[in-house]
TIKOLFI-224938 format. One line per 3 residues: for each residue z, x, y of N, C-alpha, C. Coordinates in Angstrom, 1 decimal, m for minus. Atoms other than C-alpha are relative to their C-alpha. Layout:
N
Z,X,Y,Z,X,Y,Z,X,Y ~ ...
//
This chain:
297
m0.2,m0.6,1.3,6.1,m42.3,35.7,1.4,m0.1,m0.5 ~ m1.4,0.3,0.4,9.1,m43.3,33.6,0.6,1.3,m0.7 ~ m0.7,m1.1,0.6,11.7,m41.0,31.9,m0.6,0.4,m1.3
0.6,m0.4,1.3,10.0,m41.1,28.5,m1.3,0.8,0.2 ~ 1.2,m0.7,m0.3,6.7,m40.1,29.9,0.3,1.5,0.5 ~ m0.4,m1.3,m0.5,8.3,m37.2,31.8,0.5,0.9,m1.2
m0.5,m0.7,1.1,10.1,m36.2,28.6,m1.1,0.6,m0.9 ~ 1.1,m0.4,0.8,6.8,m36.0,26.7,m0.7,1.2,0.7 ~ 0.6,m1.1,m0.7,5.3,m33.8,29.4,0.8,1.3,0.0
m0.9,m1.2,0.1,8.3,m31.5,29.5,0.0,0.7,m1.3 ~ m0.1,m0.6,1.3,8.2,m31.0,25.8,m1.4,0.5,m0.5 ~ 1.3,m0.3,0.6,4.4,m30.7,25.3,m1.0,0.7,0.9
0.9,m0.7,m1.0,2.8,m29.3,28.5,0.6,1.3,0.5 ~ m0.4,m1.4,m0.3,2.9,m25.7,29.5,0.4,0.1,1.5 ~ m0.4,0.1,m1.4,3.3,m26.6,33.2,m0.3,1.3,0.8
0.5,m1.1,m0.7,1.3,m23.7,34.4,0.5,1.4,m0.5 ~ m0.4,m1.2,0.6,3.0,m21.1,32.2,m0.6,0.2,m1.4 ~ 0.7,m0.2,1.3,0.7,m19.9,29.4,0.9,0.3,m1.2
m0.9,m0.4,1.0,3.6,m18.5,27.5,1.2,m0.9,m0.3 ~ m1.1,1.0,0.1,5.9,m21.5,27.8,m0.1,m0.5,m1.5 ~ m0.1,0.3,1.4,7.0,m22.3,24.2,0.3,m1.5,m0.1
m0.1,1.4,0.2,6.3,m26.0,24.1,0.1,m0.4,m1.5 ~ 0.0,0.4,1.4,6.8,m28.0,20.9,m1.4,m0.2,m0.5 ~ 1.3,0.2,0.7,3.9,m28.0,18.5,m0.1,m1.4,m0.5
0.2,1.4,0.5,2.5,m31.2,17.1,0.9,m0.3,m1.2 ~ m0.9,0.2,1.1,4.5,m30.8,13.8,1.5,m0.1,0.5 ~ m1.4,0.0,m0.5,7.7,m30.1,15.8,0.2,m1.3,0.8
m0.2,1.3,m0.7,7.1,m33.2,18.0,0.1,m1.1,m1.0 ~ m0.1,1.0,1.1,6.5,m35.2,14.8,1.4,m0.1,m0.6 ~ m1.4,0.0,0.5,9.9,m34.1,13.5,1.0,m0.5,0.9
m1.0,0.5,m1.0,11.7,m34.8,16.7,m0.1,m1.5,0.2 ~ 0.2,1.4,m0.1,10.2,m38.2,17.0,0.6,m0.8,m1.2 ~ m0.6,0.6,1.1,11.3,m39.0,13.5,1.5,0.0,0.0
m1.5,m0.1,0.0,14.8,m37.8,14.0,0.6,m0.9,1.1 ~ m0.5,0.9,m1.1,15.2,m39.7,17.3,0.0,m1.4,m0.4 ~ 0.1,1.4,0.4,13.9,m42.9,15.9,1.0,m0.5,m1.1
m1.0,0.3,1.0,16.4,m42.7,13.0,1.4,0.2,0.5 ~ m1.3,m0.3,m0.5,19.3,m41.9,15.3,0.4,m1.1,1.0 ~ m0.5,0.9,m1.0,21.4,m43.8,17.8,m0.5,0.3,1.4
0.6,m0.4,m1.3,19.5,m42.0,20.6,m1.2,m0.9,0.3 ~ 1.2,0.8,m0.3,16.5,m44.3,20.2,0.3,m1.2,1.0 ~ m0.2,1.0,m1.0,16.4,m46.4,23.3,1.2,0.2,0.9
m1.2,m0.3,m0.8,19.5,m44.8,24.8,m0.4,0.6,1.3 ~ 0.2,m0.6,m1.3,19.6,m44.0,28.5,0.8,1.3,0.1 ~ m0.7,m1.2,m0.3,20.6,m40.6,29.8,m0.6,1.2,m0.7
0.5,m1.2,0.5,20.0,m37.0,29.0,0.4,0.3,m1.4 ~ m0.3,m0.5,1.3,19.8,m35.6,25.5,0.8,1.3,0.1 ~ m0.8,m1.2,0.0,22.4,m32.9,24.8,m0.3,0.8,m1.3
0.1,m0.8,1.2,22.4,m30.0,22.3,0.8,m0.6,m1.1 ~ m0.8,0.6,1.0,25.2,m31.7,20.5,m0.7,m1.3,m0.6 ~ 0.7,1.1,0.6,23.1,m34.9,20.1,m1.0,0.5,m1.0
1.1,m0.6,0.9,20.3,m32.8,18.5,0.6,0.6,m1.2 ~ m0.7,m0.6,1.1,22.7,m30.9,16.3,0.5,m1.1,m1.0 ~ m0.5,1.1,0.9,24.1,m34.2,15.0,m1.2,m0.6,m0.8
1.2,0.5,0.7,20.5,m35.0,13.9,m0.5,1.1,m1.0 ~ 0.4,m1.0,1.0,20.3,m31.8,11.9,m0.6,1.3,0.5 ~ 0.5,m1.2,m0.6,19.0,m29.2,14.4,1.0,1.1,0.0
m1.0,m1.1,m0.3,20.6,m25.8,14.5,0.1,0.2,1.5 ~ m0.4,m0.1,m1.4,22.1,m24.7,17.8,m1.2,0.6,0.8 ~ 1.1,m0.7,m0.7,19.1,m22.4,18.7,m1.1,m1.0,0.3
1.1,0.9,m0.2,16.5,m25.1,18.2,0.4,m1.2,0.9 ~ m0.5,1.1,m0.9,18.6,m27.8,19.9,0.0,0.5,1.4 ~ 0.0,m0.5,m1.3,19.1,m25.6,22.9,m1.4,0.2,0.6
1.4,m0.2,m0.5,15.4,m24.8,23.1,m0.5,m1.4,0.5 ~ 0.5,1.3,m0.4,14.6,m28.6,23.3,0.7,m0.4,1.3 ~ m0.7,0.3,m1.3,17.3,m29.1,26.0,m0.5,0.8,1.1
0.5,m0.8,m1.1,16.0,m26.2,28.0,m1.4,m0.5,0.4 ~ 1.3,0.5,m0.4,12.4,m27.6,27.9,0.2,m1.3,0.8 ~ m0.2,1.3,m0.7,13.7,m31.0,29.1,0.7,0.2,1.3
m0.7,m0.2,m1.2,15.6,m29.4,31.9,m0.9,0.4,1.2 ~ 0.9,m0.5,m1.0,12.5,m28.2,33.9,m0.6,m1.0,0.9 ~ 0.5,1.1,m0.8,12.2,m31.2,36.1,m0.7,0.4,1.3
0.6,m0.5,m1.3,11.5,m29.3,39.3,m1.4,0.6,m0.3 ~ 1.2,m0.6,0.4,8.8,m27.3,37.6,m1.1,m1.1,m0.3 ~ 0.9,1.1,0.3,7.2,m30.6,36.3,m0.4,m0.6,1.2
0.4,0.6,m1.2,7.2,m32.1,39.7,m1.0,0.9,0.8 ~ 0.9,m0.9,m0.7,5.5,m29.0,41.2,m1.4,m0.1,m0.8 ~ 1.3,0.0,0.8,2.9,m29.1,38.3,m0.7,m1.3,0.3
0.7,1.3,m0.3,2.2,m32.8,38.9,m0.7,m0.1,1.3 ~ 0.6,0.0,m1.3,1.6,m32.2,42.5,m1.3,0.9,0.0 ~ 1.2,m0.8,0.1,m0.9,m29.4,41.7,m1.1,m0.8,m0.7
1.0,0.8,0.7,m2.6,m31.7,39.2,m0.7,m1.0,0.9 ~ 0.5,1.0,m0.9,m3.0,m34.4,41.8,m1.0,0.6,0.9 ~ 1.0,m0.6,m0.9,m4.7,m32.0,44.2,m1.3,0.3,m0.7
1.2,m0.3,0.7,m7.2,m31.1,41.5,m0.7,m1.2,m0.6 ~ 0.6,1.2,0.5,m7.9,m34.7,40.6,0.3,m0.3,m1.5 ~ m0.4,0.1,1.4,m6.1,m34.5,37.2,1.3,m0.8,m0.1
m1.2,0.9,0.2,m3.6,m37.0,35.8,0.4,0.2,m1.5 ~ m0.5,0.0,1.4,m1.4,m36.9,32.6,0.0,m1.3,m0.6 ~ m0.1,1.2,0.8,m1.5,m39.4,29.9,0.9,0.4,m1.2
m0.8,m0.4,1.1,1.4,m39.2,27.4,m0.1,m1.0,m1.1 ~ 0.1,0.9,1.1,1.7,m40.8,24.0,0.7,m1.3,0.2 ~ m0.7,1.3,m0.2,4.0,m43.4,25.4,m0.5,m0.7,1.3
0.6,0.6,m1.2,1.8,m44.2,28.5,m0.8,m1.2,m0.5 ~ 0.7,1.2,0.3,0.2,m47.6,28.6,m1.5,0.3,m0.2 ~ 1.4,m0.2,0.1,m3.3,m46.1,29.0,m0.3,1.1,m1.0
0.3,m1.0,1.0,m3.0,m43.6,26.1,m0.9,m0.7,m1.0 ~ 1.0,0.6,0.9,m5.9,m44.2,23.7,0.6,m0.5,m1.3 ~ m0.6,0.7,1.2,m4.7,m46.7,21.0,m0.6,0.6,m1.2
0.7,m0.5,1.2,m7.3,m45.3,18.6,0.6,1.4,m0.5 ~ m0.6,m1.2,0.4,m5.6,m41.9,18.7,1.4,m0.2,m0.7 ~ m1.2,0.4,0.6,m2.2,m43.4,17.9,m0.2,m0.5,m1.4
0.3,0.6,1.3,m3.7,m45.4,15.1,m0.5,1.0,m1.0 ~ 0.6,m0.9,0.9,m5.7,m42.7,13.5,0.8,1.3,m0.3 ~ m0.7,m1.2,0.2,m3.6,m39.6,14.1,1.5,m0.2,m0.1
m1.5,0.3,0.1,m0.1,m41.2,14.2,0.8,1.0,0.8 ~ m0.8,m1.0,m0.7,2.5,m38.6,15.1,m0.6,1.3,0.1 ~ 0.8,m1.2,m0.3,m0.1,m35.9,14.9,m0.9,m0.1,1.2
0.7,0.1,m1.2,m1.7,m37.3,18.0,0.6,0.8,1.1 ~ m0.6,m0.8,m1.1,m1.3,m35.2,21.2,1.2,m0.7,0.7 ~ m1.1,0.6,m0.8,2.0,m35.7,22.9,m0.4,m0.3,1.4
0.5,0.3,m1.3,0.2,m35.5,26.2,m1.4,0.5,0.1 ~ 1.4,m0.4,m0.3,m3.4,m35.4,27.4,0.0,0.1,1.5 ~ 0.3,m0.1,m1.5,m4.6,m34.4,30.9,m1.5,m0.4,0.2
1.2,0.6,m0.2,m7.5,m36.3,32.3,m0.6,0.3,1.4 ~ 0.7,m0.1,m1.3,m10.1,m35.8,35.1,m1.3,m0.7,m0.1 ~ 1.3,0.8,0.0,m12.8,m38.3,35.9,0.3,m1.5,m0.2
0.0,1.5,0.1,m13.4,m41.9,34.9,0.9,m0.4,m1.1 ~ m1.0,0.4,1.0,m10.3,m43.1,33.1,m0.4,m1.3,m0.7 ~ 0.5,1.2,0.6,m12.0,m46.4,32.4,m0.8,0.2,m1.3
0.8,m0.3,1.2,m14.1,m44.7,29.7,0.9,m0.1,m1.2 ~ m0.9,0.1,1.1,m11.0,m44.7,27.5,0.0,m1.4,m0.7 ~ 0.0,1.4,0.6,m11.5,m48.5,27.0,m1.4,m0.3,m0.5
1.4,0.2,0.4,m15.2,m48.0,26.1,m0.2,0.4,m1.5 ~ 0.3,m0.5,1.4,m16.3,m48.0,22.4,m0.8,1.3,0.0 ~ 0.6,m1.3,0.0,m17.4,m44.5,21.6,m0.4,0.5,m1.4
0.3,m0.7,1.2,m19.1,m42.4,19.0,0.1,1.5,0.4 ~ m0.2,m1.5,m0.2,m18.5,m38.6,18.5,m1.2,0.8,m0.5 ~ 1.1,m0.9,0.4,m21.0,m35.8,18.2,0.6,1.4,m0.1
m0.4,m1.4,0.2,m20.1,m32.3,16.8,m1.1,0.8,m0.5 ~ 1.1,m0.8,0.5,m22.3,m29.4,15.9,0.2,1.4,0.4 ~ 0.0,m1.4,m0.2,m23.0,m25.7,16.0,m0.5,0.3,1.4
0.5,m0.5,m1.3,m23.6,m23.7,19.2,m1.5,0.5,m0.1 ~ 1.3,m0.4,0.2,m26.8,m22.2,17.8,m0.7,m1.0,m1.0 ~ 0.6,1.0,0.8,m29.0,m25.0,16.5,m1.5,0.2,m0.4
1.4,0.0,0.4,m32.3,m25.3,14.6,m0.6,m1.1,0.9 ~ 0.7,1.0,m0.9,m35.0,m27.3,16.5,0.2,m1.4,m0.4 ~ m0.2,1.4,0.4,m34.7,m30.4,14.4,1.5,m0.4,0.1
m1.4,0.4,m0.2,m30.9,m30.3,14.6,0.3,m0.3,1.4 ~ m0.1,0.3,m1.4,m31.1,m30.1,18.3,m0.6,m1.3,0.4 ~ 0.6,1.3,m0.3,m33.4,m33.1,18.4,0.9,m1.1,m0.5
m0.9,1.0,0.5,m30.9,m35.0,16.3,1.2,m0.2,1.0 ~ m1.1,0.0,m1.0,m28.1,m34.1,18.8,m0.5,m0.8,1.2 ~ 0.5,0.6,m1.1,m30.3,m35.2,21.6,m0.2,m1.5,m0.2
0.2,1.4,0.4,m31.1,m38.5,19.8,1.3,m0.7,m0.1 ~ m1.3,0.6,0.0,m27.4,m39.2,19.2,0.4,m0.4,1.4 ~ m0.4,0.3,m1.3,m26.7,m38.9,22.9,m0.8,m1.1,0.7
0.9,1.1,m0.6,m29.7,m41.1,23.9,0.3,m1.3,m0.6 ~ m0.2,1.3,0.7,m29.0,m43.8,21.3,1.4,m0.5,0.4 ~ m1.3,0.5,m0.5,m25.3,m43.9,22.3,m0.1,m0.7,1.3
0.2,0.6,m1.4,m26.3,m44.6,25.9,m0.7,m1.4,m0.1 ~ 0.8,1.2,0.1,m28.9,m47.2,24.9,0.7,m1.1,m0.7 ~ m0.7,1.0,0.8,m26.6,m49.0,22.5,1.4,m0.3,0.5
m1.2,0.4,m0.7,m23.6,m49.2,24.9,1.2,0.8,m0.5 ~ m1.1,m0.8,0.4,m21.4,m46.4,23.4,0.2,1.1,1.0 ~ m0.2,m1.2,m0.6,m19.7,m43.7,25.3,m0.1,1.1,m1.1
0.2,m1.1,0.9,m20.3,m40.3,23.7,1.2,1.0,0.2 ~ m1.1,m0.9,0.0,m17.3,m38.1,22.8,m0.5,1.3,m0.6 ~ 0.4,m1.3,0.5,m18.0,m34.4,22.4,0.9,1.1,0.6
m0.9,m1.0,m0.4,m16.5,m31.0,23.3,m0.5,1.0,1.0 ~ 0.6,m0.8,m1.1,m18.8,m29.5,26.0,m0.3,1.4,m0.3 ~ 0.3,m1.4,0.4,m19.5,m26.4,24.0,m1.6,0.2,0.1
1.4,m0.3,0.0,m22.9,m24.7,24.2,m0.6,m0.5,m1.3 ~ 0.7,0.5,1.2,m25.4,m26.1,21.7,0.0,m1.5,m0.1 ~ 0.0,1.4,0.3,m25.0,m29.5,20.1,0.7,m0.8,1.0
m0.8,0.8,m0.9,m22.3,m30.7,22.4,m0.7,m0.3,1.3 ~ 0.6,0.1,m1.3,m24.1,m30.1,25.7,m1.3,m0.7,m0.1 ~ 1.3,0.7,0.2,m27.5,m31.2,24.4,0.2,m1.5,m0.1
m0.3,1.4,0.2,m26.0,m34.6,23.3,0.5,m0.6,1.3 ~ m0.6,0.5,m1.3,m23.9,m35.0,26.5,m1.1,m0.2,1.0 ~ 1.0,0.2,m1.1,m26.8,m34.4,28.9,m1.0,m1.0,m0.4
0.9,1.0,0.4,m29.1,m36.6,26.9,0.6,m1.4,0.2 ~ m0.6,1.3,m0.2,m26.6,m39.4,27.0,0.1,m0.4,1.5 ~ m0.1,0.3,m1.5,m26.1,m39.1,30.8,m1.3,m0.2,0.6
1.3,0.2,m0.5,m29.8,m38.8,31.4,m0.5,m1.4,m0.2 ~ 0.4,1.3,0.4,m30.2,m42.2,29.7,0.9,m1.1,0.6 ~ m0.9,0.9,m0.7,m27.5,m43.8,31.9,1.3,m0.3,m0.7
m1.2,0.2,0.8,m24.7,m43.4,29.4,1.2,0.7,0.6 ~ m1.3,m0.6,m0.5,m21.1,m42.1,29.7,0.5,0.9,m1.1 ~ m0.5,m1.1,0.9,m19.4,m39.1,28.2,1.5,0.3,0.2
m1.4,m0.5,0.1,m15.8,m38.2,27.2,m0.1,1.4,m0.6 ~ 0.1,m1.4,0.4,m15.7,m34.4,27.0,1.4,0.5,m0.2 ~ m1.4,m0.6,0.4,m12.6,m33.0,25.2,m0.2,1.5,0.1
0.3,m1.4,m0.3,m12.6,m29.4,26.6,1.1,0.9,m0.5 ~ m1.0,m1.0,0.5,m10.9,m26.3,25.4,0.3,1.1,1.1 ~ m0.2,m0.9,m1.1,m10.8,m24.7,28.8,0.7,m0.8,1.2
m0.7,0.6,m1.2,m9.3,m25.5,32.3,m0.8,m1.2,0.6 ~ 0.7,1.1,m0.7,m10.1,m28.9,33.8,m0.4,0.4,1.4 ~ 0.3,m0.4,m1.3,m10.1,m27.1,37.1,m1.5,0.5,0.2
1.4,m0.6,0.0,m13.5,m25.5,36.2,m1.1,m1.1,m0.1 ~ 1.0,1.0,0.2,m15.2,m28.9,35.7,0.1,m1.0,1.2 ~ 0.1,0.9,m1.2,m16.3,m30.8,38.9,m0.1,m1.5,m0.5
0.2,1.4,0.3,m16.0,m34.6,38.8,m1.4,m0.4,0.0 ~ 1.3,0.5,0.1,m19.2,m36.2,37.7,0.0,m1.5,m0.3 ~ 0.0,1.5,0.3,m20.2,m39.9,37.6,m0.1,m0.2,m1.5
0.1,0.4,1.5,m19.7,m41.5,34.1,0.5,1.1,m0.9 ~ m0.5,m1.0,0.8,m17.8,m38.5,32.8,1.5,0.1,0.1 ~ m1.4,m0.2,0.1,m14.2,m38.1,31.7,0.3,1.3,m0.8
m0.4,m1.2,0.6,m12.8,m34.7,30.9,1.5,m0.2,m0.5 ~ m1.4,0.0,0.5,m9.7,m34.5,28.6,0.4,1.4,m0.5 ~ m0.5,m1.3,0.6,m7.6,m31.5,27.6,1.5,m0.2,m0.5
m1.3,0.0,0.5,m4.4,m30.9,25.7,0.8,1.2,0.5 ~ m0.9,m1.1,m0.4,m1.4,m28.7,26.7,0.2,0.1,1.5 ~ m0.1,m0.1,m1.5,m2.2,m28.8,30.5,m1.4,m0.1,0.5
1.3,0.1,m0.6,m4.9,m29.2,33.0,m0.6,1.4,0.4 ~ 0.4,m1.3,m0.5,m5.1,m25.5,33.9,m0.1,1.1,m1.1 ~ 0.0,m1.0,1.0,m5.1,m23.8,30.5,m1.3,0.6,m0.3
1.3,m0.6,0.3,m7.8,m21.2,29.8,m0.5,m0.2,m1.4 ~ 0.6,0.1,1.3,m10.2,m21.2,26.9,0.7,0.9,m1.0 ~ m0.5,m0.9,1.2,m8.8,m20.0,23.5,m0.6,m0.6,m1.2
0.5,0.5,1.3,m10.2,m20.3,20.0,0.9,m1.0,m0.6 ~ m1.0,0.9,0.5,m7.0,m22.0,19.0,m0.1,m1.4,0.6 ~ 0.1,1.3,m0.7,m7.4,m24.7,21.6,m1.3,m0.7,m0.4
1.3,0.6,0.4,m11.1,m25.2,20.6,0.2,m0.7,m1.4 ~ m0.2,0.6,1.3,m10.0,m25.8,17.0,0.9,m1.2,0.0 ~ m0.9,1.1,m0.1,m7.1,m28.0,17.9,m0.5,m1.3,0.6
0.5,1.2,m0.7,m9.1,m30.4,20.1,m1.0,m0.7,m0.9 ~ 1.0,0.6,0.9,m11.5,m31.1,17.2,0.5,m1.4,m0.6 ~ m0.5,1.3,0.5,m9.1,m33.8,15.8,m0.1,m1.1,1.0
0.1,1.0,m1.0,m9.2,m35.6,19.1,m1.4,m0.5,0.1 ~ 1.4,0.5,m0.1,m13.0,m35.7,19.2,m0.3,m0.9,m1.2 ~ 0.3,0.8,1.2,m13.2,m37.0,15.6,0.7,m1.3,0.0
m0.8,1.3,0.0,m10.5,m39.6,16.1,m0.4,m0.9,1.1 ~ 0.4,0.9,m1.1,m11.8,m40.9,19.4,m1.3,m0.8,m0.3 ~ 1.3,0.6,0.3,m15.2,m41.7,18.0,0.1,m1.1,m1.1
0.1,1.1,1.0,m15.8,m45.0,16.2,m0.7,0.5,m1.2 ~ 0.7,m0.7,1.1,m18.2,m43.0,14.1,m0.2,1.5,0.5 ~ 0.3,m1.4,m0.4,m18.8,m39.2,14.1,m1.3,0.5,m0.6
1.2,m0.5,0.4,m22.1,m37.5,13.9,0.0,1.5,0.0 ~ 0.0,m1.4,0.1,m22.6,m33.9,12.7,m1.4,0.5,0.1 ~ 1.4,m0.5,m0.2,m25.8,m32.2,14.1,m0.3,1.2,m0.9
0.2,m1.3,0.8,m25.3,m28.9,12.2,1.3,0.7,m0.1 ~ m1.1,m0.9,0.1,m22.6,m26.7,10.8,m0.2,1.0,m1.1 ~ 0.1,m1.0,1.0,m22.1,m23.6,8.8,0.8,m0.4,m1.2
m0.7,0.4,1.2,m20.9,m23.9,5.2,1.3,0.9,m0.1 ~ m1.3,m0.6,0.3,m17.2,m23.1,4.8,0.6,0.8,1.2 ~ m0.5,m0.8,m1.1,m16.7,m21.6,8.3,m0.3,m0.7,1.3
0.2,0.5,m1.4,m16.4,m22.4,12.0,0.7,m1.3,0.3 ~ m0.8,1.2,m0.4,m14.8,m25.2,14.0,m0.6,m1.3,m0.4 ~ 0.6,1.2,0.4,m17.4,m27.8,13.2,0.3,m0.3,m1.5
m0.3,0.2,1.4,m16.9,m27.3,9.5,1.4,m0.4,m0.2 ~ m1.4,0.3,0.2,m13.1,m27.3,9.6,0.4,m1.3,0.6 ~ m0.3,1.2,m0.6,m12.9,m30.2,11.9,m0.5,m1.2,m0.8
0.6,1.1,0.8,m15.3,m32.3,9.8,0.7,m0.2,m1.3 ~ m0.7,0.1,1.3,m13.5,m31.5,6.5,1.3,m0.6,0.2 ~ m1.3,0.6,m0.3,m10.2,m32.4,8.1,m0.2,m1.5,0.3
0.3,1.4,m0.3,m11.7,m35.7,9.3,m0.2,m0.7,m1.4 ~ 0.2,0.6,1.3,m12.9,m36.4,5.7,1.3,m0.1,m0.8 ~ m1.3,0.0,0.7,m9.5,m35.5,4.3,0.9,m1.0,0.5
m0.9,1.0,m0.6,m7.6,m37.7,6.7,m0.6,m1.3,0.3 ~ 0.7,1.2,m0.2,m10.2,m40.4,7.1,0.2,m0.5,1.5 ~ m0.1,0.3,m1.4,m10.1,m40.3,10.9,m1.1,m1.0,0.5
1.2,0.8,m0.3,m13.6,m41.8,11.3,m1.1,0.3,m1.0 ~ 1.1,m0.2,0.9,m16.7,m42.3,9.2,m0.9,1.1,0.5 ~ 0.8,m1.2,m0.4,m18.9,m39.1,9.2,m1.4,m0.2,m0.5
1.5,0.1,0.3,m22.7,m39.1,9.3,m0.6,1.4,0.4 ~ 0.5,m1.4,m0.2,m24.3,m35.7,8.9,m1.6,0.0,0.0 ~ 1.5,m0.1,0.0,m27.9,m34.8,9.8,m0.5,0.6,m1.3
0.5,m0.4,1.3,m29.8,m34.4,6.6,m1.1,1.1,0.2 ~ 0.9,m1.2,m0.2,m31.2,m30.9,7.2,m0.2,0.8,m1.3 ~ 0.2,m0.7,1.3,m31.1,m29.9,3.5,0.8,1.2,m0.2
m0.8,m1.2,0.1,m28.5,m27.2,4.1,1.1,m0.2,m1.0 ~ m1.1,0.0,0.9,m25.7,m26.2,1.8,1.2,m0.8,0.6 ~ m1.1,0.6,m0.7,m23.2,m27.4,4.4,m0.1,m1.6,0.0
0.2,1.4,m0.1,m24.7,m30.9,4.7,0.2,m0.6,m1.4 ~ m0.2,0.5,1.3,m24.8,m31.3,0.9,1.5,0.0,m0.4 ~ m1.4,0.0,0.3,m21.2,m30.3,0.6,0.8,m1.1,0.7
m0.6,1.0,m0.8,m20.1,m32.6,3.4,m0.3,m1.4,m0.6 ~ 0.4,1.2,0.7,m22.0,m35.4,1.6,0.9,m0.2,m1.3 ~ m0.9,0.1,1.2,m20.0,m34.6,m1.6,1.4,m0.4,0.4
m1.4,0.2,m0.4,m16.8,m34.8,0.3,0.2,m1.4,0.7 ~ m0.1,1.4,m0.5,m17.6,m38.3,1.7,m0.8,m0.3,1.2 ~ 0.9,0.3,m1.1,m20.0,m37.9,4.6,m1.3,m0.7,m0.5
1.3,0.5,0.4,m23.4,m39.7,4.6,m1.0,0.7,0.8 ~ 1.1,m0.7,m0.6,m26.5,m37.8,5.3,m1.1,m0.9,0.5 ~ 1.0,0.9,m0.6,m29.0,m39.5,7.7,m1.0,0.8,0.7
1.0,m0.6,m0.9,m32.1,m38.8,9.7,0.1,m0.6,1.4 ~ m0.1,0.5,m1.4,m32.7,m39.5,13.4,m0.4,m1.4,0.1 ~ 0.5,1.4,0.0,m34.5,m42.8,12.6,1.2,m0.9,m0.2
m1.2,0.8,0.3,m31.2,m44.1,11.2,0.9,m0.3,1.2 ~ m0.9,0.1,m1.2,m29.6,m43.8,14.7,m0.5,m1.2,0.8 ~ 0.5,1.1,m0.8,m31.7,m46.8,16.0,1.0,m1.2,0.0
m1.1,1.1,0.1,m28.8,m49.1,14.9,1.3,0.6,m0.5 ~ m1.2,m0.7,0.4,m25.6,m47.2,15.0,1.1,m0.9,m0.6 ~ m1.0,0.9,0.6,m23.5,m50.3,14.3,m0.2,m0.3,m1.4
0.3,0.3,1.4,m25.2,m50.8,11.0,0.2,1.1,m1.0 ~ m0.2,m1.1,0.9,m24.5,m47.4,9.7,1.3,m0.1,m0.8 ~ m1.2,0.0,0.8,m22.1,m47.3,6.8,0.0,1.2,m0.9
m0.1,m1.1,1.0,m20.8,m44.5,4.6,0.2,m0.5,m1.4 ~ m0.2,0.4,1.4,m20.6,m44.6,0.8,1.5,m0.1,m0.2 ~ m1.5,0.3,0.3,m17.3,m45.6,m0.8,0.7,1.3,m0.4
m0.7,m1.2,0.4,m16.6,m42.0,m2.0,0.9,0.6,1.1 ~ m0.9,m0.6,m1.0,m13.7,m40.4,m0.2,0.3,1.5,m0.4 ~ m0.3,m1.4,0.2,m12.5,m36.8,0.0,0.8,0.2,m1.3
m0.6,m0.4,1.3,m11.6,m35.2,m3.4,m0.2,m1.0,m1.1 ~ 0.4,0.8,1.1,m13.1,m38.1,m5.3,m0.8,0.8,m1.0 ~ 0.8,m0.8,1.0,m14.7,m36.9,m8.6,m1.5,m0.2,0.2
//
């Protein structure tokens, strides 16, 4: 692991401390922009508070960044713990960091991801599935069909391992011989290694579940999928709704929503999603959305 990779981990991973004040995605975006525009870009050696203040940071913020970067011994201890649990870090500057995340999310992509399982799945074309925890019967069958067709058509399935749509689709995909990339909002330690499964998390490998982490990981799910399928969501509320609307706003991936006649599906269609039925999944590659984009009249 090189110095840049270690720097990303020091700035963005909690290193076993739930209350460690790591840099947020917007803060990392600001820092990256400041460094790239300064004489520090490509320079060897430690960054000082004076370096950061010369870029416009106040002393308190500059010292915070320097303090985060100084925890080398803690990072080494954390990496050893991760290794024992079968977890490895992937930073935004690592060679195996998913290119699709860099391309679609830019500087809003996670500074570091933690992985457990089959890393080769990051090189596999994938589709994403999101949906509610409590599903109608036809919505559940749509989620199951997405998982099955992803496997049969050679796509990995990206989802979030939550109860309901996520797990229905994931298990359907695996049962048909497919592969799953599960972006979880809880600790990787709680997930045993399974064949054809890769678990990913942000912030660290040992962070417990939180609603904030569940919402935050939605952008990763939507951006990793070549196309995103929505099995069901509530209108104007919940993580599936907010994640899908953000996708449509930022154009992370084409969105295909199950046509269940709900108010939510109608509104997502107005915002740029395409409503489809399960029969349409028989040729995922052929699916195309309409030209309308978010906020078009």
